[in-house]
C-alpha positions in Angstrom: 0.2 0.1 -0.3 1.9 3.4 -1.2 0.7 6.5 0.4 -2.3 8.7 -0.9 -1.6 11.1 -3.6 -1.2 14.7 -2.7 -2.3 17.0 -5.3 0.6 19.1 -7.2 1.8 21.5 -4.7 0.4 20.0 -1.7 2.6 19.2 1.1 1.4 16.3 3.1 0.7 16.4 6.7 3.4 15.4 10.0 3.0 11.8 10.7 3.9 11.5 14.4 4.6 7.7 16.1 4.7 8.3 19.8 6.5 5.3 21.8 3.8 5.3 24.4 3.5 6.3 28.0 3.7 10.4 26.8 3.6 12.7 29.5 0.5 14.1 30.1 0.4 15.7 33.3 3.5 18.0 33.1 4.8 19.5 30.3 3.6 17.0 27.8 5.9 18.6 25.0 5.1 15.9 23.1 1.5 16.5 22.8 2.3 20.2 22.9 4.3 19.8 19.7 1.6 17.9 18.1 -0.6 20.5 18.9 1.5 22.9 17.2 2.0 21.3 14.1 -1.8 20.5 13.9 -2.7 24.3 13.3 -2.0 25.9 17.5 -5.0 27.6 18.9 -6.9 27.2 15.9 -6.2 23.0 15.9 -9.6 20.6 15.5 -8.1 17.1 16.8 -10.0 14.4 16.2 -9.6 11.6 18.7 -9.5 8.0 17.8 -9.4 5.8 21.4 -10.4 2.0 18.9 -7.3 0.4 20.1 -8.3 1.2 24.2 -10.7 -1.3 25.8 -11.5 1.5 28.6 -14.3 3.8 27.6 -12.3 6.5 29.4 -9.5 7.1 27.2 -11.2 9.0 24.4 -12.5 11.5 27.3 -9.2 11.9 28.7 -7.4 12.7 25.5 -10.3 15.5 25.2 -9.6 17.1 28.2 -5.8 16.6 27.8 -6.0 18.7 24.2 -8.3 21.3 25.2 -6.3 22.3 28.5 -3.1 22.4 26.0 -5.7 25.1 23.8 -7.2 23.7 21.0 -10.4 24.9 19.1 -11.6 21.7 19.5 -11.0 18.1 20.4 -13.8 15.3 19.6 -13.2 11.6 20.2 -14.8 9.6 18.0 -15.0 6.0 19.7 -15.2 3.9 16.5 -16.2 0.4 18.1 -17.5 -1.6 15.2 -16.9 -1.3 11.8 -20.5 -0.4 11.2 -19.7 2.7 13.3 -17.0 3.9 10.5 -20.2 4.8 8.1 -21.7 7.1 10.9 -22.0 10.4 8.6 -21.5 12.6 11.6 -18.2 10.9 12.9 -17.3 11.0 9.5 -17.9 14.9 9.2 -16.1 15.5 12.4 -12.8 13.5 11.1 -13.1 16.0 7.5 -12.9 18.9 9.9 -10.0 18.1 11.4 -6.7 19.9 11.6 -5.2 16.9 13.5 -5.7 13.2 14.1 -4.5 11.4 17.3 -4.5 7.5 17.9 -4.7 6.6 21.2 -2.9 3.1 22.5 -4.1 -0.3 23.6 -4.0 -3.0 21.1 -3.3 -2.6 17.2 -4.6 -5.1 15.9 -7.8 -4.1 17.0 -7.5 -0.8 15.4 -6.6 -2.8 12.0 -9.5 -5.1 12.4 -12.0 -2.5 13.3 -11.0 0.4 10.7 -8.7 -1.4 8.3 -10.3 -0.9 4.3 -13.1 1.5 5.8 -13.9 5.0 5.2 -12.4 6.0 8.6 -8.8 4.5 7.0 -9.5 6.1 4.0 -10.4 9.4 5.2 -7.2 9.3 7.3 -4.9 8.7 4.3 -6.4 11.3 2.0 -6.5 13.7 4.9 -2.6 13.4 5.7 -2.0 13.9 2.1 -3.9 17.0 1.9 -1.9 18.3 5.1 -3.6 17.1 8.4 -0.9 16.0 10.7 -1.7 12.1 11.8 -0.2 11.0 15.4 -0.4 7.9 17.4 1.0 6.6 20.5 1.8 2.9 21.0 -0.7 1.0 19.2 -1.8 4.2 17.5 1.7 4.7 16.7 2.2 1.1 14.9 -0.6 1.1 12.6 0.2 4.4 10.9 3.0 2.7 8.4 2.6 0.3 5.6 3.7 -2.7 7.4 2.9 -2.9 11.5 4.4 -5.4 13.9 0.8 -7.2 14.7 3.0 -8.7 17.9 5.8 -10.6 18.3 8.5 -11.7 21.3 10.6 -10.2 23.7 14.7 -10.0 23.4 17.9 -8.8 21.6 18.1 -11.3 19.0 16.4 -11.3 15.9 14.7 -15.2 15.4 12.8 -15.8 12.6 9.0 -15.8 13.6 10.0 -13.2 16.2 7.6 -10.5 14.4 4.3 -11.1 12.6 3.4 -8.7 10.3 -0.3 -7.4 9.1 -1.2 -4.3 6.7 -1.1 -0.8 8.6 -3.0 2.6 7.1 0.1 3.0 4.8 0.6 6.9 5.3 4.0 6.3 5.2 6.2 3.2 3.4 9.1 4.1 4.6 9.5 2.8 8.4 8.6 0.0 10.3 7.7 1.3 13.8 8.0 -0.4 17.1 7.0 1.0 20.2 7.7 0.5 24.0 11.2 0.2 22.6 14.1 -0.3 25.3 11.6 -0.8 28.3 10.2 -4.1 26.6 13.4 -4.8 24.8 12.0 -5.7 21.4 15.4 -5.0 19.7 15.1 -8.4 17.9 11.8 -8.3 16.9 12.2 -5.0 14.9 15.2 -6.7 13.3 13.3 -9.6 12.1 10.8 -7.2 10.9 13.6 -5.7 9.0 15.1 -9.0 7.5 11.9 -9.6 5.8 12.0 -6.4 3.8 15.4 -3.8 3.8 13.8 -1.2 2.1 12.2 0.3 5.1 13.5 2.0 8.1 13.4 0.6 11.6 12.0 3.2 14.1 12.4 2.0 17.8 10.5 4.6 20.5 11.4 4.4 23.7 8.4 5.5 25.7 7.7 9.3 26.4 9.9 9.7 23.0 8.1 10.5 19.6 9.2 10.8 15.7 8.3 13.8 14.1 8.0 13.2 10.4 8.0 16.2 8.5 6.3 16.6 5.1 10.2 16.5 3.2 10.5 12.9 5.1 13.4 14.5 8.0 12.4 12.5 11.4 12.7 15.0 14.4 13.3 13.4 17.1 11.2 14.7 20.9 11.0 13.5 24.5 13.0 11.9 27.1 14.2 9.0 25.8 15.5 7.7 22.3 14.8 6.5 18.9 16.8 3.7 17.8 16.9 3.7 14.1 17.6 0.7 12.1 18.8 1.1 8.7 19.0 -2.0 6.9 19.4 -0.9 3.0 23.1 -1.9 2.9 22.5 -5.5 4.4 25.0 -7.6 3.0 23.7 -10.9 4.0 20.3 -12.1 6.1 19.5 -15.8 6.8 15.9 -15.4 7.2 15.0 -17.6 4.1 16.6 -20.3 5.3 16.0 -20.3 9.2 13.8 -22.5 11.0 11.3 -21.0 13.5 12.8 -20.0 16.4 16.6 -20.0 15.0 18.6 -17.0 15.4 18.8 -14.8 12.3 22.4 -13.9 11.1 22.4 -10.2 9.8 25.4 -8.1 8.1 25.8 -4.7 7.2 22.7 -3.1 9.3 23.5 0.4 10.5 22.1 1.4 13.9 21.7 5.0 15.3 20.4 6.3 18.8 18.8 9.4 18.8 18.0 11.9 21.3 16.0 15.0 21.7 16.8 17.5 18.5 18.7 14.6 16.5 17.2 14.2 12.9 17.2 11.3 10.2 16.1 12.2 6.7 14.4 8.8 5.6 15.6 9.6 1.6 18.9 10.0 2.3 19.2 8.0 5.6 21.7 10.6 6.8 21.5 11.1 10.7 22.5 14.2 12.5 22.8 14.8 16.1 21.4 17.5 18.3 23.7 20.0 17.9 24.2 19.5 14.1 20.9 19.6 13.4 19.9 22.5 15.4 22.4 24.3 13.3 21.4 23.2 10.0 17.6 23.9 10.7 
């Protein structure tokens, strides 16, 4: 699935995967920055809490975004595929300047929203300049290939990561969340062993990748983003490995980026915070 086509001269909106457990009660710099790239005090945020089983999740994010000064924040609690045809909720989505998907279970998002008018609207909105972000499960669903589930551990193993279709806002990344906290290096490496074109983004908690319209990743938050660039991979034993066996991978590059650092998805060039700030 390729990203939706943009009109000539139109820049797409930001794509903002968040590693989960983002600060909500302190400075809330990630959510505050999401508001900024969604229109600031004129922002209209559509919140999609489908991944969560908690009834309070949508209302909580409404309150958070309203406290951050947006013009409007409305939760759209799509629970069934029939819900995705509600014209009143689709109308709210169409008027949004930012769309934010909460955490929970990414397969719940995929099975409820995949292929529906909501998923199509989100792709179309991002292509015309609307920022789309998500935390935890809401981050995983944003790219073309989504890690649906997998095992913990630092060593990549055959069958360690199970992939499923995501929303396809970008085909340049594969996202994994709660990265350092849940020891997910191995499963992200195993996902990239299938297809080294994409860049792996391993997002620590309270850390976000703000992917701008020029495909440049800007790191924000308290943790780090582990960038796995497998394009130059010289060897992968994935094709011959038995289920559960460790995977041999050579020629893989890894960057650990903290707040203020950048990575360009097209040139695959990383810059540390000081260099990124001086070149911006």
